[in-house]
N, C-alpha and C positions, 0 to 999 in steps of 0.2 A: 202477399198479406198472411201475415204468423200471426195463428190463430193461440189464445191465451194460455191452453195446454201445454204449446211449445214453447211460450214463453216464459211460462211458468219452470218447464222443463232446464231449458237453456239458464236460466237462472241459478237454478240449482245446482249448475256443475261449472258454475262460477263465484264460487268460495259463501254460497247462499243457499244449504241444503236443506230449508224447508222456506224456501220464498215459494209463494203463490199457495201456502197451508195455510189454514184457520184452526187455532186452537184455542181451548176455553181450560183454564185451569180454575177450580174448586177452592175457594180460602186462599184466592191469590196475592189478598192483598198484604200480607205479610209474611215472615218465617220462609219455609221450606218454598209455599207458594210463591212467594213474591221471587224468590232465587230461580224459581222454574220458569216464572213469566220472565222473566229477565234474560236465561239461557235460548229460549224458544224465540223471541224478538231478536237477539242477534244474530241469530239463524235464518232469520229473514221471515218468520212466521208474524202472522196478524194475528196478536194475543188477546181474549177477551177475558178481563181478569170477575172474576165472581165470587162474587164478598158481602157479605152482611155489611162490610165496612167499608159505606160509599166515598166517603171521602178519603180511603186510604187506596182504595182502589181508583178512585179519579186521578189522584197522585200518581200512583202508577202505570194506569195506562196512558195519562200525557208523556209520562218520562219514554213509553217504548213505543208510544204510538200506536197503541191499542185502541181498546173499548171494555166496557164495565156492561155486567149485570149485579147489579143489587139485586139478594135473594136470602134469604134465611130457608137453609135447605131441610131445615127439621119441621116446616111448615109443610108437610108432605100435599095435605089438603089443598095448598097452592099451585102442587106443581101437578097441573093438569095435562092432559095429554095436548092441548091448546097451547098452553105457556112454554112447554118444554120444546114444542115445535119451532116456535117463534126463537127462543133462546137459542136450540142448537142450529138453527136453519145455517146451514154450508159449515158444519164444525166438521172438521176431519180428523183432527189431535185432541182427545178428551182427559184430561189429566183430573182422575179423584184423588183431591188433597185434603180437604177437610177435614177439620179433626179438633175434639176439645179433652180431656183426661181428666177422669176425678181417683181418689186414690184413697180407697177405705177396707179393710176387711169385709168379707161378703155378710156376716149378721148385721155390720153396720153400714151396707150400702144401701143406698134410697133407692128402689124402684123406678123410683121419674129418672134419677140419673143413669142407672142401666138401659131405658130404655132411649132417653135421650142421645143416646153416647151409639145404641146400633142404630136408631132411625138417621143421624148425619152420617155414618163413617159405614153403614150398607145399605141401609133400605136405598138410601136418597143417591148412591152411585148406582146400582141397581136399577133406578128411575133413570137417569142419566144415559147411561149403557142403552139402555132398551128403546127411550126418544133417538139416542145418536145413530143405532144400527142400520136401520132400513135405510137412508140416505148415502152414508158410510155404503153398504151393500151396493146401493144405484152405482156408485161412484166407482166400486170394484179397490176402495181403498180407505182405509182406517188404521188406525193406534187409539186401542186403550192402554193408560198407564195408569195404575194405581197402585198411590205411594203407601203401600203398607208399612211394615215395621220388623223388627227382630221380631216382635212381638207376635207378629202372623205367624208363627213359626216354634218360638218357645215361648213359656209361661214365666210370668213372677207375681209373687205373691201383692196381692191387694190392689190389684188391675183387673179384676173379675168382667168386665162390660170391656174395657179398652182390649182384652187379649180376645174376647170371645169376638169382639166386631171385626177385628185385625185379622183375626183364621176363619172368618166367613168370608172377608173381600179377597182374601188368597184363592177361597173355591170358587165365588164367583167368576174370577178373573179366570181361571182354567177351564170352566163351562165356558167362559164368551171366546177363550181362544180356540176350543174345540166345534164352538158352533160358527164365528165366523171365518177360520180358516180357510176355508173353499171359496171366502168372497174378498179375499185380498185385507181382510182384517186381524191386526195382531191382538193380543190383550195379553200383558206381562205387569208383573210385581216390583216396584222398588222398596226394598226393606231395610232401612237404615238401622242402627244404634240410635243411641243418642244425640241428637243434632241440637247447634247452639243455636237455641230458636225461643222466643218468650214463655211457649208450651213448657219446654224444657226448665226453662228458670223457675217457673212458677213451683216443677214437682220437686227443685232441692227445698225448699220449704216444707211442704207438703212431706215430702219423705223424711225431713227430720224430725218433723212431728211424730209420724208412726212409727219412726223407729228410735224414736228416742234419744238420737244425736243431734250434735250442735251442725248447723246447714255448711260448716266449712269441710264435714266430712263425709257428706252425702256423697260426691263424688267417688271419692276413691274408695270409699267403705260399699256403697250401693251400686252405685249405677256404672262404673269400672271396674267393677272386679271380676266379671267374665273375658273381659276384652282384651286382646293380644297389644292392641296397639290401645295404651294409656290416652287418648284424647276424645271430646266429642266429635262426630259428626259434622263438617261444614256445612251450611245449605247448598254453598253453590257446586259441592262436588255432587249433592245428590241431584241438582239441576244439570250438571254435564250430563249425568245418567239419562236422566229422562228425556233431556235432548235428542243424544242417541239411539234410544229408544224408539223416537219420533221421525228418526230419518229413513231413507231406501236402505241406508246400507243395513238396517235391521229387518228387513222383509223375512227373512227364514226365523226370525228370532219371537217365538208366543208361546203362550203358557209357561212363561217360568216366572220364577223370583229370582233377584238379585240383590243379596246381601250386600251391604256398605255397614259391616259391623265390626269392623276390626280384629274380627275373627270371635267373636261370640257365639256364632253358631259353631264355628269350628268344632268344638269341645263335643 
């Protein structure tokens, strides 16, 4: 009789590198998250689509044969140890992706907006990592993949909360890598530039307003000025890199931040 571990291992050698794995992707119903969900599912993983958007998460989960976790990650009071233990049960690939953006000069930045961004994009990933690690340690396997940003290593004006949260996420990921290494758990960041998502499309309007320029000029004059490659990153490109980091091939990759920014951070 073939045990489940051996069967999963055999499946992974036959073109399904993530067969037998269970992944959870936050903010998984749209944008980068949806591309990550599809990439992981295409490689054989069962994917839990975690999102506040129940309808969107359900539709995507049905498409890829996954499941959903309807959750508001800004409501950290609801993220109790028991609730997280249930949600994270069996998860051996955790992708922290959920995010929001607000653009304003510091003097005009609402403290509530600053708090919400750090809660969603730094505190919630900490809580999910904290809940996932014990079972990953027990299994001697785990992948923590944090969707950071070029703003995790570079700053831009008018994004005090977002830049602070992403810098913090980069640090959290490195600490997780150092603690998890002895237990077969890796932790890495993926740091894209501007990705073609609804979040970025909304930023075009906000950037035009704060800089006093037409929306048609935002990409060339604001967003892509530092990039050697003058285009937006496609969500599927991010999904492909996340899927590789989740695989056995990336077992020695940890504590790293993979930029996908068209050369922005090379300056």
